[in-house]
C-alpha positions as CSV (number, residue, x, y, z in Angstrom):
1,X,108.0,102.7,100.2
2,X,110.2,100.4,98.2
3,X,109.8,100.5,94.4
4,X,111.0,97.0,93.5
5,X,111.1,97.4,89.7
6,X,112.4,100.6,88.1
7,X,114.1,100.8,84.7
8,X,116.1,103.9,85.5
9,X,118.6,103.4,82.6
10,X,115.8,103.7,80.1
11,X,116.0,106.4,77.4
12,X,112.9,108.0,78.9
13,X,114.9,109.1,81.9
14,X,118.1,110.3,80.2
15,X,117.3,114.0,80.5
16,X,115.9,114.3,84.0
17,X,116.8,111.2,86.2
18,X,117.8,113.3,89.2
19,X,114.4,115.2,89.1
20,X,112.6,111.9,88.8
21,X,114.4,110.5,91.8
22,X,113.8,113.7,93.8
23,X,110.1,113.5,93.1
24,X,110.0,109.9,94.2
25,X,111.8,110.6,97.4
26,X,109.4,113.4,98.2
27,X,106.5,111.1,97.6
28,X,107.8,108.6,100.2
29,X,109.9,106.2,98.1
30,X,112.9,105.3,100.2
31,X,114.3,102.4,98.2
32,X,114.6,101.5,94.6
33,X,115.6,98.3,92.7
34,X,117.1,99.2,89.3
35,X,116.4,96.3,86.9
36,X,119.0,95.0,84.4
37,X,117.4,94.0,81.0
38,X,120.7,93.1,79.2
39,X,124.1,92.2,80.5
40,X,125.6,94.8,78.3
41,X,123.5,97.4,80.1
42,X,124.6,96.1,83.5
43,X,127.4,98.7,83.9
44,X,124.9,101.5,83.4
45,X,122.4,100.0,85.8
46,X,125.2,99.4,88.4
47,X,126.5,102.9,88.0
48,X,123.1,104.4,88.9
49,X,122.9,102.2,92.0
50,X,126.5,103.0,93.1
51,X,125.7,106.7,92.8
52,X,122.7,106.6,95.1
53,X,122.7,105.1,98.6
54,X,119.0,104.2,98.3
55,X,119.2,102.3,95.0
56,X,120.2,98.6,94.5
57,X,120.3,96.6,91.2
58,X,119.8,93.3,89.5
59,X,121.8,91.4,86.9
60,X,120.1,89.6,84.0
61,X,118.7,89.3,80.5
62,X,115.1,90.0,79.7
63,X,113.4,87.2,77.7
64,X,113.0,89.7,74.8
65,X,116.8,89.8,74.5
66,X,117.5,86.0,75.0
67,X,118.3,85.9,71.2
68,X,121.3,88.2,71.8
69,X,122.7,86.1,74.7
70,X,122.3,82.5,73.5
71,X,125.7,81.6,75.0
72,X,124.9,83.0,78.4
73,X,126.4,81.0,81.2
74,X,125.5,81.2,84.9
75,X,129.1,82.2,85.6
76,X,128.5,85.6,84.0
77,X,125.6,86.2,86.4
78,X,127.5,84.9,89.3
79,X,130.3,87.3,88.6
80,X,127.8,90.2,88.6
81,X,126.2,88.9,91.8
82,X,129.5,89.4,93.7
83,X,128.9,93.2,93.5
84,X,127.5,94.4,96.9
85,X,124.7,96.3,95.3
86,X,123.4,93.5,93.1
87,X,120.7,91.9,95.2
88,X,118.7,89.8,92.7
89,X,119.1,87.9,89.4
90,X,117.0,88.9,86.4
91,X,114.8,90.0,85.1
92,X,114.4,86.8,83.2
93,X,111.6,84.4,82.3
94,X,109.4,83.7,79.3
95,X,107.4,86.0,77.0
96,X,105.6,84.1,74.3
97,X,103.3,87.0,73.5
98,X,105.7,89.1,71.5
99,X,108.1,86.3,70.5
100,X,111.1,88.6,70.1
101,X,113.3,85.7,71.0
102,X,112.8,82.0,70.1
103,X,111.1,80.0,72.8
104,X,114.1,77.6,73.1
105,X,116.4,80.5,73.6
106,X,114.2,82.0,76.3
107,X,113.9,78.7,78.1
108,X,117.7,78.1,78.1
109,X,118.3,81.6,79.3
110,X,115.7,81.3,82.1
111,X,117.3,78.1,83.4
112,X,120.8,79.7,83.5
113,X,119.3,82.6,85.6
114,X,117.7,80.1,88.0
115,X,121.0,78.3,88.3
116,X,122.7,81.5,89.3
117,X,119.9,82.4,91.8
118,X,120.3,79.0,93.4
119,X,124.1,79.3,93.7
120,X,124.1,82.8,95.0
121,X,121.0,82.7,97.3
122,X,119.6,85.7,95.5
123,X,116.0,85.7,94.3
124,X,115.2,85.5,90.6
125,X,113.0,88.2,89.1
126,X,110.6,86.5,86.7
127,X,108.8,88.0,83.8
128,X,106.1,85.8,82.3
129,X,103.5,86.6,79.6
130,X,101.4,84.0,77.7
131,X,103.6,81.3,79.2
132,X,102.0,80.3,82.5
133,X,102.2,76.6,82.1
134,X,105.8,76.5,80.9
135,X,106.9,79.1,83.5
136,X,105.3,77.0,86.3
137,X,106.8,73.7,85.0
138,X,110.3,75.2,84.8
139,X,110.1,76.7,88.3
140,X,108.9,73.4,89.7
141,X,111.5,71.3,87.9
142,X,114.4,73.7,88.9
143,X,113.1,74.0,92.5
144,X,113.2,70.2,92.8
145,X,117.0,70.5,92.1
146,X,117.4,73.0,94.9
147,X,115.5,75.9,96.4
148,X,115.8,79.5,95.3
149,X,113.8,82.7,95.9
150,X,111.2,83.6,93.3
151,X,109.5,86.9,92.5
152,X,106.8,86.8,89.8
153,X,107.0,90.5,88.9
154,X,104.2,92.7,87.6
155,X,101.9,89.7,88.0
156,X,99.2,89.4,85.3
157,X,99.1,85.6,85.1
158,X,96.4,83.2,85.9
159,X,95.3,81.4,89.1
160,X,97.1,78.2,88.3
161,X,100.5,79.8,88.0
162,X,99.8,81.8,91.1
163,X,98.9,78.7,93.1
164,X,101.9,76.8,91.9
165,X,104.1,79.8,92.6
166,X,102.8,80.1,96.1
167,X,103.5,76.4,96.7
168,X,107.2,77.3,95.9
169,X,107.2,80.2,98.3
170,X,107.1,82.8,95.5
171,X,106.4,86.5,96.0
172,X,104.3,88.5,93.6
173,X,104.7,92.2,92.7
174,X,101.8,94.4,91.6
175,X,102.1,97.4,89.3
176,X,99.9,100.1,88.0
177,X,97.9,97.5,86.0
178,X,96.1,96.8,89.2
179,X,94.4,100.2,89.0
180,X,93.3,99.9,85.3
181,X,89.6,99.9,84.9
182,X,89.4,96.7,82.9
183,X,92.0,94.7,84.9
184,X,89.3,92.6,86.5
185,X,91.1,89.3,86.0
186,X,94.3,90.7,87.5
187,X,92.4,91.9,90.6
188,X,90.6,88.6,90.9
189,X,93.8,86.6,91.1
190,X,95.7,89.1,93.3
191,X,92.8,89.0,95.8
192,X,93.7,85.4,96.4
193,X,97.4,86.0,97.2
194,X,98.2,86.5,100.9
195,X,99.4,90.1,101.6
196,X,102.6,88.7,103.1
197,X,103.6,87.5,99.6
198,X,103.0,90.8,97.8
199,X,105.4,93.7,97.0
200,X,105.0,96.9,95.1
201,X,106.5,98.2,91.9
202,X,106.0,100.8,89.2
203,X,107.9,99.1,86.3
204,X,108.6,102.7,85.2
205,X,108.7,104.2,82.7
206,X,105.9,101.8,81.7
207,X,102.5,101.1,83.0
208,X,101.6,104.3,84.8
209,X,98.8,103.8,87.2
210,X,95.5,105.7,87.3
211,X,95.3,108.7,87.3
212,X,98.5,109.0,85.2
213,X,97.7,106.2,82.7
214,X,99.1,107.0,79.3
215,X,101.9,109.1,80.6
216,X,105.5,108.3,81.4
217,X,105.5,106.4,84.6
218,X,107.7,107.4,87.5
219,X,108.6,105.9,90.9
220,X,106.7,108.9,92.5
221,X,103.5,107.2,91.4
222,X,104.1,104.1,93.5
223,X,101.6,105.4,96.1
224,X,98.8,105.0,93.5
225,X,99.8,101.3,93.1
226,X,99.6,101.0,96.9
227,X,96.2,102.6,96.9
228,X,94.9,100.1,94.3
229,X,96.1,97.2,96.4
230,X,94.7,98.8,99.6
231,X,91.3,99.1,97.9
232,X,91.4,95.5,96.8
233,X,92.1,94.3,100.4
234,X,90.1,96.8,102.4
235,X,93.2,98.2,104.1
236,X,94.8,101.7,104.2
237,X,97.5,102.7,101.9
238,X,99.8,103.2,104.9
239,X,99.2,99.7,106.1
240,X,99.9,98.3,102.6
241,X,103.1,100.2,102.1
242,X,104.4,99.0,105.4
243,X,103.5,95.4,104.8
244,X,104.9,95.4,101.3
245,X,108.1,97.1,102.2
246,X,108.7,94.5,104.9
247,X,108.0,91.8,102.4
248,X,110.5,93.3,99.9
249,X,113.2,93.5,102.5
250,X,112.6,89.8,103.4
251,X,112.9,88.8,99.8
252,X,115.9,91.0,98.9
253,X,117.7,90.1,102.1
254,X,121.1,91.0,100.8
255,X,120.1,94.7,101.3
256,X,120.4,94.3,105.1
257,X,124.0,93.3,104.8
258,X,125.1,96.4,102.9
C-alpha cells in the first residue's frame, strides 16, 4: 500500500515516529508521501524522507499558512523540486472554512504552486474546503495556460468540482472520512469517480478511520481506508490497494526515476 498523505513531522509523532513507521510497514504500507505544510518545515520533512528509502516528500505551503508566505515565488518551490525525493508540489489550495489566511493571499499562493507544478512536471496536491467554485475556476484557468497534474486530496467536495476536476485529468484521494457513519455525501460523490483516478491516504495524525476514530491516526490504519473504498465499490480490499497503488505511482511518476 502507498499512504499518499502523511504529516510525519507533526508534533504528534515526535516521540515515537520509528514505532509508527514500523507498525505501518508491518500492516503492508510500503511507500509514504510526507507532506510539507510550510516551507520553513521543508528541511524537517525532507530529512525524514532522506532517512527512509520508502518515504518521499512534497514542497509547499498549506492555505492556512498563506498569510505567512505572502511573498512566495514559484522559484522557491522550483528550487525544492530539484531534490530527488521531492515528488509533488503542495499541499496548497483554498480553505475558506476556517479563514486562517485571507482569501486573496490563499489564491495568490495557490497560483504560485500551480506555476511551479507546471514548470517541474510534478503534480500539485490540492486542499480545498468550502471553496469548490473558486478551486475549480482557478484549476481551469491555470490548466488553459498549460497542463499540470492535479490531486484533489482527502476529497470531501461536491459533485460539480469532482466533475470539473475529472475533466482536467485530476486524481482524488480518499481518507478515513470515507468510513465515517455520517459521511453519506462523501461516499455518494466518490462512488461516481472511476477507480483509476482514486488513491489512498490517511492524512495522519488526523482523521483516523473507523474503528479508530477519535484517536491519533497512523499510516498503519490505511488498510481501513482501503476497506471503506472496497465496500463502496463492491471490491476486495486487496484489489483496491493494488489499483490505488498503481494509480499513485502513475501520478507521482518521479518516484520511478529514483
